N, CA, C and O atoms as CSV, one atom per row, in Angstrom:
chain,resi,resn,atom,element,x,y,z
A,1,MET,N,N,2.246,-22.826,16.708
A,1,MET,CA,C,3.262,-23.421,17.546
A,1,MET,C,C,4.455,-22.490,17.706
A,1,MET,O,O,5.005,-22.381,18.801
A,2,HIS,N,N,4.862,-21.819,16.642
A,2,HIS,CA,C,6.009,-20.921,16.717
A,2,HIS,C,C,5.796,-19.810,17.741
A,2,HIS,O,O,6.685,-19.503,18.536
A,3,GLU,N,N,4.608,-19.213,17.710
A,3,GLU,CA,C,4.347,-18.088,18.596
A,3,GLU,C,C,4.250,-18.517,20.049
A,3,GLU,O,O,4.549,-17.728,20.945
A,4,GLU,N,N,3.844,-19.735,20.294
A,4,GLU,CA,C,3.704,-20.218,21.660
A,4,GLU,C,C,5.043,-20.266,22.381
A,4,GLU,O,O,5.092,-20.073,23.596
A,5,ILE,N,N,6.122,-20.517,21.661
A,5,ILE,CA,C,7.430,-20.605,22.306
A,5,ILE,C,C,8.304,-19.381,22.002
A,5,ILE,O,O,9.515,-19.407,22.217
A,6,GLY,N,N,7.668,-18.300,21.495
A,6,GLY,CA,C,8.388,-17.057,21.306
A,6,GLY,C,C,9.174,-16.953,20.011
A,6,GLY,O,O,9.958,-16.019,19.841
A,7,MET,N,N,8.985,-17.875,19.115
A,7,MET,CA,C,9.702,-17.820,17.831
A,7,MET,C,C,8.785,-17.204,16.781
A,7,MET,O,O,7.564,-17.346,16.853
A,8,PRO,N,N,9.372,-16.528,15.818
A,8,PRO,CA,C,8.530,-15.969,14.764
A,8,PRO,C,C,7.917,-17.078,13.922
A,8,PRO,O,O,8.554,-18.096,13.650
A,9,GLY,N,N,6.665,-16.861,13.511
A,9,GLY,CA,C,5.979,-17.830,12.661
A,9,GLY,C,C,6.440,-17.700,11.221
A,9,GLY,O,O,7.186,-16.781,10.881
A,10,PRO,N,N,5.996,-18.616,10.379
A,10,PRO,CA,C,6.412,-18.603,8.973
A,10,PRO,C,C,6.000,-17.315,8.251
A,10,PRO,O,O,6.743,-16.812,7.408
A,11,ASP,N,N,4.810,-16.778,8.584
A,11,ASP,CA,C,4.377,-15.526,7.949
A,11,ASP,C,C,5.315,-14.379,8.316
A,11,ASP,O,O,5.680,-13.567,7.466
A,12,ARG,N,N,5.690,-14.323,9.559
A,12,ARG,CA,C,6.593,-13.258,10.026
A,12,ARG,C,C,7.966,-13.423,9.377
A,12,ARG,O,O,8.581,-12.439,8.966
A,13,GLU,N,N,8.440,-14.642,9.286
A,13,GLU,CA,C,9.748,-14.883,8.661
A,13,GLU,C,C,9.727,-14.462,7.194
A,13,GLU,O,O,10.678,-13.851,6.707
A,14,LEU,N,N,8.643,-14.790,6.491
A,14,LEU,CA,C,8.516,-14.380,5.096
A,14,LEU,C,C,8.466,-12.858,4.975
A,14,LEU,O,O,9.070,-12.278,4.072
A,15,MET,N,N,7.746,-12.225,5.883
A,15,MET,CA,C,7.636,-10.764,5.841
A,15,MET,C,C,8.979,-10.120,6.155
A,15,MET,O,O,9.341,-9.120,5.535
A,16,GLN,N,N,9.720,-10.673,7.104
A,16,GLN,CA,C,11.056,-10.147,7.413
A,16,GLN,C,C,11.960,-10.246,6.191
A,16,GLN,O,O,12.695,-9.309,5.881
A,17,ALA,N,N,11.907,-11.373,5.503
A,17,ALA,CA,C,12.712,-11.550,4.292
A,17,ALA,C,C,12.296,-10.550,3.222
A,17,ALA,O,O,13.143,-9.992,2.525
A,18,ALA,N,N,10.997,-10.326,3.092
A,18,ALA,CA,C,10.507,-9.360,2.106
A,18,ALA,C,C,10.985,-7.947,2.443
A,18,ALA,O,O,11.411,-7.208,1.556
A,19,VAL,N,N,10.918,-7.577,3.706
A,19,VAL,CA,C,11.378,-6.249,4.130
A,19,VAL,C,C,12.865,-6.089,3.830
A,19,VAL,O,O,13.293,-5.050,3.329
A,20,GLN,N,N,13.640,-7.106,4.133
A,20,GLN,CA,C,15.082,-7.040,3.860
A,20,GLN,C,C,15.353,-6.885,2.371
A,20,GLN,O,O,16.236,-6.122,1.979
A,21,ARG,N,N,14.607,-7.595,1.544
A,21,ARG,CA,C,14.782,-7.514,0.088
A,21,ARG,C,C,14.376,-6.137,-0.430
A,21,ARG,O,O,15.071,-5.553,-1.261
A,22,ILE,N,N,13.260,-5.624,0.058
A,22,ILE,CA,C,12.809,-4.291,-0.354
A,22,ILE,C,C,13.823,-3.241,0.070
A,22,ILE,O,O,14.122,-2.328,-0.700
A,23,GLN,N,N,14.358,-3.354,1.284
A,23,GLN,CA,C,15.369,-2.393,1.750
A,23,GLN,C,C,16.618,-2.474,0.887
A,23,GLN,O,O,17.199,-1.444,0.545
A,24,LYS,N,N,17.039,-3.682,0.529
A,24,LYS,CA,C,18.221,-3.843,-0.317
A,24,LYS,C,C,17.989,-3.226,-1.694
A,24,LYS,O,O,18.857,-2.527,-2.216
A,25,LEU,N,N,16.826,-3.482,-2.280
A,25,LEU,CA,C,16.511,-2.879,-3.583
A,25,LEU,C,C,16.497,-1.358,-3.487
A,25,LEU,O,O,16.966,-0.668,-4.392
A,26,SER,N,N,15.960,-0.843,-2.395
A,26,SER,CA,C,15.956,0.601,-2.190
A,26,SER,C,C,17.389,1.131,-2.105
A,26,SER,O,O,17.742,2.112,-2.760
A,27,ASN,N,N,18.203,0.468,-1.288
A,27,ASN,CA,C,19.601,0.897,-1.146
A,27,ASN,C,C,20.345,0.827,-2.483
A,27,ASN,O,O,21.123,1.720,-2.817
A,28,ASP,N,N,20.099,-0.239,-3.238
A,28,ASP,CA,C,20.789,-0.431,-4.512
A,28,ASP,C,C,20.391,0.611,-5.553
A,28,ASP,O,O,21.186,0.949,-6.430
A,29,ASN,N,N,19.165,1.121,-5.461
A,29,ASN,CA,C,18.661,2.035,-6.492
A,29,ASN,C,C,18.556,3.485,-6.050
A,29,ASN,O,O,18.203,4.343,-6.859
A,30,TRP,N,N,18.851,3.782,-4.793
A,30,TRP,CA,C,18.723,5.139,-4.261
A,30,TRP,C,C,19.544,6.144,-5.064
A,30,TRP,O,O,19.111,7.277,-5.275
A,31,TRP,N,N,20.701,5.738,-5.499
A,31,TRP,CA,C,21.622,6.657,-6.188
A,31,TRP,C,C,21.578,6.515,-7.709
A,31,TRP,O,O,22.461,7.026,-8.398
A,32,ALA,N,N,20.573,5.834,-8.241
A,32,ALA,CA,C,20.511,5.525,-9.672
A,32,ALA,C,C,20.606,6.764,-10.565
A,32,ALA,O,O,21.205,6.691,-11.638
A,33,LEU,N,N,20.046,7.872,-10.161
A,33,LEU,CA,C,20.055,9.077,-10.994
A,33,LEU,C,C,21.025,10.146,-10.495
A,33,LEU,O,O,21.081,11.247,-11.042
A,34,HIS,N,N,21.772,9.819,-9.471
A,34,HIS,CA,C,22.673,10.801,-8.866
A,34,HIS,C,C,23.722,11.326,-9.855
A,34,HIS,O,O,23.943,12.533,-9.945
A,35,ALA,N,N,24.356,10.428,-10.585
A,35,ALA,CA,C,25.406,10.852,-11.527
A,35,ALA,C,C,24.829,11.767,-12.604
A,35,ALA,O,O,25.457,12.757,-12.977
A,36,SER,N,N,23.644,11.444,-13.101
A,36,SER,CA,C,23.010,12.282,-14.119
A,36,SER,C,C,22.677,13.656,-13.560
A,36,SER,O,O,22.862,14.668,-14.236
A,37,CYS,N,N,22.189,13.691,-12.329
A,37,CYS,CA,C,21.885,14.977,-11.691
A,37,CYS,C,C,23.152,15.807,-11.519
A,37,CYS,O,O,23.144,17.015,-11.755
A,38,GLN,N,N,24.230,15.163,-11.110
A,38,GLN,CA,C,25.496,15.876,-10.948
A,38,GLN,C,C,25.995,16.429,-12.276
A,38,GLN,O,O,26.473,17.562,-12.339
A,39,LEU,N,N,25.889,15.647,-13.321
A,39,LEU,CA,C,26.318,16.119,-14.639
A,39,LEU,C,C,25.494,17.323,-15.073
A,39,LEU,O,O,26.036,18.273,-15.639
A,40,MET,N,N,24.207,17.293,-14.818
A,40,MET,CA,C,23.365,18.425,-15.199
A,40,MET,C,C,23.691,19.654,-14.361
A,40,MET,O,O,23.648,20.775,-14.867
A,41,GLU,N,N,24.011,19.461,-13.105
A,41,GLU,CA,C,24.414,20.582,-12.251
A,41,GLU,C,C,25.734,21.172,-12.721
A,41,GLU,O,O,25.982,22.364,-12.539
A,42,ALA,N,N,26.583,20.349,-13.324
A,42,ALA,CA,C,27.876,20.801,-13.851
A,42,ALA,C,C,27.735,21.327,-15.281
A,42,ALA,O,O,28.729,21.560,-15.969
A,43,GLU,N,N,26.483,21.510,-15.716
A,43,GLU,CA,C,26.168,22.048,-17.034
A,43,GLU,C,C,26.696,21.188,-18.177
A,43,GLU,O,O,27.269,21.694,-19.142
A,44,ALA,N,N,26.494,19.894,-18.050
A,44,ALA,CA,C,26.885,18.975,-19.118
A,44,ALA,C,C,26.063,19.233,-20.374
A,44,ALA,O,O,26.508,18.955,-21.488
A,45,TRP,N,N,24.874,19.759,-20.186
A,45,TRP,CA,C,23.998,20.092,-21.309
A,45,TRP,C,C,23.366,21.435,-20.967
A,45,TRP,O,O,22.679,21.553,-19.953
A,46,VAL,N,N,23.587,22.426,-21.784
A,46,VAL,CA,C,23.146,23.790,-21.474
A,46,VAL,C,C,22.028,24.225,-22.415
A,46,VAL,O,O,21.658,23.517,-23.351
A,47,GLY,N,N,21.511,25.402,-22.134
A,47,GLY,CA,C,20.430,25.952,-22.938
A,47,GLY,C,C,19.070,25.529,-22.397
A,47,GLY,O,O,18.984,24.787,-21.419
A,48,PRO,N,N,18.023,26.003,-23.036
A,48,PRO,CA,C,16.665,25.701,-22.561
A,48,PRO,C,C,16.364,24.200,-22.537
A,48,PRO,O,O,15.720,23.712,-21.608
A,49,THR,N,N,16.820,23.480,-23.536
A,49,THR,CA,C,16.577,22.041,-23.568
A,49,THR,C,C,17.330,21.354,-22.440
A,49,THR,O,O,16.796,20.462,-21.781
A,50,GLY,N,N,18.569,21.769,-22.220
A,50,GLY,CA,C,19.356,21.221,-21.119
A,50,GLY,C,C,18.731,21.529,-19.777
A,50,GLY,O,O,18.705,20.679,-18.887
A,51,ASP,N,N,18.222,22.754,-19.629
A,51,ASP,CA,C,17.557,23.125,-18.377
A,51,ASP,C,C,16.331,22.256,-18.125
A,51,ASP,O,O,16.118,21.779,-17.010
A,52,ARG,N,N,15.526,22.054,-19.167
A,52,ARG,CA,C,14.332,21.207,-19.017
A,52,ARG,C,C,14.724,19.775,-18.672
A,52,ARG,O,O,14.121,19.146,-17.802
A,53,PHE,N,N,15.737,19.271,-19.359
A,53,PHE,CA,C,16.182,17.906,-19.081
A,53,PHE,C,C,16.712,17.796,-17.653
A,53,PHE,O,O,16.406,16.835,-16.947
A,54,GLY,N,N,17.498,18.770,-17.232
A,54,GLY,CA,C,18.032,18.772,-15.866
A,54,GLY,C,C,16.925,18.790,-14.831
A,54,GLY,O,O,16.991,18.069,-13.835
A,55,GLN,N,N,15.910,19.607,-15.057
A,55,GLN,CA,C,14.773,19.641,-14.135
A,55,GLN,C,C,14.056,18.300,-14.120
A,55,GLN,O,O,13.648,17.817,-13.064
A,56,SER,N,N,13.907,17.704,-15.290
A,56,SER,CA,C,13.243,16.408,-15.388
A,56,SER,C,C,14.014,15.321,-14.633
A,56,SER,O,O,13.426,14.513,-13.913
A,57,VAL,N,N,15.326,15.317,-14.809
A,57,VAL,CA,C,16.154,14.315,-14.119
A,57,VAL,C,C,16.055,14.496,-12.601
A,57,VAL,O,O,15.929,13.518,-11.865
A,58,HIS,N,N,16.113,15.732,-12.143
A,58,HIS,CA,C,16.006,15.987,-10.705
A,58,HIS,C,C,14.618,15.599,-10.183
A,58,HIS,O,O,14.501,15.042,-9.091
A,59,ASN,N,N,13.581,15.887,-10.949
A,59,ASN,CA,C,12.226,15.491,-10.543
A,59,ASN,C,C,12.111,13.967,-10.475
A,59,ASN,O,O,11.512,13.425,-9.546
A,60,CYS,N,N,12.681,13.291,-11.451
A,60,CYS,CA,C,12.651,11.823,-11.460
A,60,CYS,C,C,13.401,11.256,-10.259
A,60,CYS,O,O,12.970,10.272,-9.659
A,61,GLN,N,N,14.522,11.881,-9.913
A,61,GLN,CA,C,15.289,11.417,-8.758
A,61,GLN,C,C,14.465,11.578,-7.477
A,61,GLN,O,O,14.416,10.669,-6.649
A,62,ARG,N,N,13.822,12.733,-7.318
A,62,ARG,CA,C,12.990,12.949,-6.128
A,62,ARG,C,C,11.836,11.943,-6.072
A,62,ARG,O,O,11.530,11.394,-5.013
A,63,GLU,N,N,11.204,11.711,-7.219
A,63,GLU,CA,C,10.088,10.766,-7.271
A,63,GLU,C,C,10.555,9.342,-6.970
A,63,GLU,O,O,9.903,8.622,-6.214
A,64,LEU,N,N,11.678,8.938,-7.557
A,64,LEU,CA,C,12.224,7.607,-7.300
A,64,LEU,C,C,12.518,7.426,-5.816
A,64,LEU,O,O,12.152,6.409,-5.227
A,65,ARG,N,N,13.171,8.401,-5.219
A,65,ARG,CA,C,13.522,8.292,-3.805
A,65,ARG,C,C,12.286,8.265,-2.921
A,65,ARG,O,O,12.252,7.545,-1.923
A,66,ALA,N,N,11.272,9.043,-3.278
A,66,ALA,CA,C,10.023,9.035,-2.503
A,66,ALA,C,C,9.351,7.670,-2.602
A,66,ALA,O,O,8.855,7.149,-1.603
A,67,LEU,N,N,9.332,7.091,-3.795
A,67,LEU,CA,C,8.716,5.770,-3.978
A,67,LEU,C,C,9.491,4.685,-3.239
A,67,LEU,O,O,8.894,3.788,-2.644
A,68,LEU,N,N,10.811,4.766,-3.276
A,68,LEU,CA,C,11.624,3.782,-2.559
A,68,LEU,C,C,11.396,3.885,-1.053
A,68,LEU,O,O,11.243,2.872,-0.371
A,69,ALA,N,N,11.376,5.113,-0.543
A,69,ALA,CA,C,11.139,5.310,0.891
A,69,ALA,C,C,9.749,4.814,1.281
A,69,ALA,O,O,9.571,4.209,2.338
A,70,GLN,N,N,8.770,5.075,0.422
A,70,GLN,CA,C,7.409,4.623,0.691
A,70,GLN,C,C,7.329,3.091,0.701
A,70,GLN,O,O,6.663,2.509,1.557
A,71,ALA,N,N,7.993,2.454,-0.233
A,71,ALA,CA,C,7.979,0.993,-0.289
A,71,ALA,C,C,8.574,0.389,0.983
A,71,ALA,O,O,8.032,-0.571,1.533
A,72,VAL,N,N,9.680,0.950,1.443
A,72,VAL,CA,C,10.314,0.454,2.668
A,72,VAL,C,C,9.387,0.675,3.865
A,72,VAL,O,O,9.210,-0.217,4.694
A,73,ALA,N,N,8.804,1.861,3.946
A,73,ALA,CA,C,7.911,2.168,5.070
A,73,ALA,C,C,6.689,1.249,5.076
A,73,ALA,O,O,6.297,0.748,6.130
A,74,LEU,N,N,6.093,1.029,3.921
A,74,LEU,CA,C,4.928,0.146,3.844
A,74,LEU,C,C,5.291,-1.283,4.237
A,74,LEU,O,O,4.531,-1.949,4.940
A,75,ALA,N,N,6.440,-1.746,3.787
A,75,ALA,CA,C,6.878,-3.108,4.132
A,75,ALA,C,C,7.105,-3.221,5.638
A,75,ALA,O,O,6.717,-4.213,6.255
A,76,ARG,N,N,7.725,-2.216,6.220
A,76,ARG,CA,C,7.958,-2.254,7.677
A,76,ARG,C,C,6.651,-2.225,8.446
A,76,ARG,O,O,6.502,-2.913,9.456
A,77,ASP,N,N,5.691,-1.417,7.963
A,77,ASP,CA,C,4.372,-1.374,8.608
A,77,ASP,C,C,3.703,-2.747,8.569
A,77,ASP,O,O,3.105,-3.186,9.551
A,78,GLU,N,N,3.810,-3.411,7.435
A,78,GLU,CA,C,3.219,-4.745,7.314
A,78,GLU,C,C,3.917,-5.742,8.246
A,78,GLU,O,O,3.279,-6.629,8.813
A,79,LEU,N,N,5.226,-5.584,8.393
A,79,LEU,CA,C,5.971,-6.463,9.298
A,79,LEU,C,C,5.469,-6.293,10.731
A,79,LEU,O,O,5.291,-7.271,11.456
A,80,VAL,N,N,5.246,-5.058,11.123
A,80,VAL,CA,C,4.742,-4.794,12.486
A,80,VAL,C,C,3.384,-5.465,12.680
A,80,VAL,O,O,3.093,-5.964,13.767
A,81,LYS,N,N,2.562,-5.482,11.654
A,81,LYS,CA,C,1.230,-6.085,11.756
A,81,LYS,C,C,1.278,-7.606,11.909
A,81,LYS,O,O,0.313,-8.211,12.376
A,82,THR,N,N,2.392,-8.225,11.521
A,82,THR,CA,C,2.473,-9.693,11.605
A,82,THR,C,C,2.885,-10.184,12.986
A,82,THR,O,O,2.998,-11.392,13.197
A,83,ARG,N,N,3.105,-9.301,13.905
A,83,ARG,CA,C,3.529,-9.712,15.259
A,83,ARG,C,C,2.431,-10.375,16.012
A,83,ARG,O,O,2.625,-10.777,17.160
C-alpha cells in the first residue's frame, strides 16, 4: 500500500533508519585514533618500540576508517535495493 501512493514502505523506512545510525556511528568513531596518531607524530614515544607502536596506531586508524567507510557504503547499497 505504501508504494502504491509513493510513500516508502516499512522495509525502506527501517533501512533508512539503519543507514542513518551507521553513518552516525561512523562519524562518531572516525576520529577515535586521531589524537594517538598525532601524539606519535609529535614523538610522544621514541625509539624502536615507539616507532613500532606509532606504525601500529596509524595502521589501526587506516583500517578503522576503511571499515567504517565500507559499512556506510554497504548500508547505502542495501538502501538502494529496497526501492
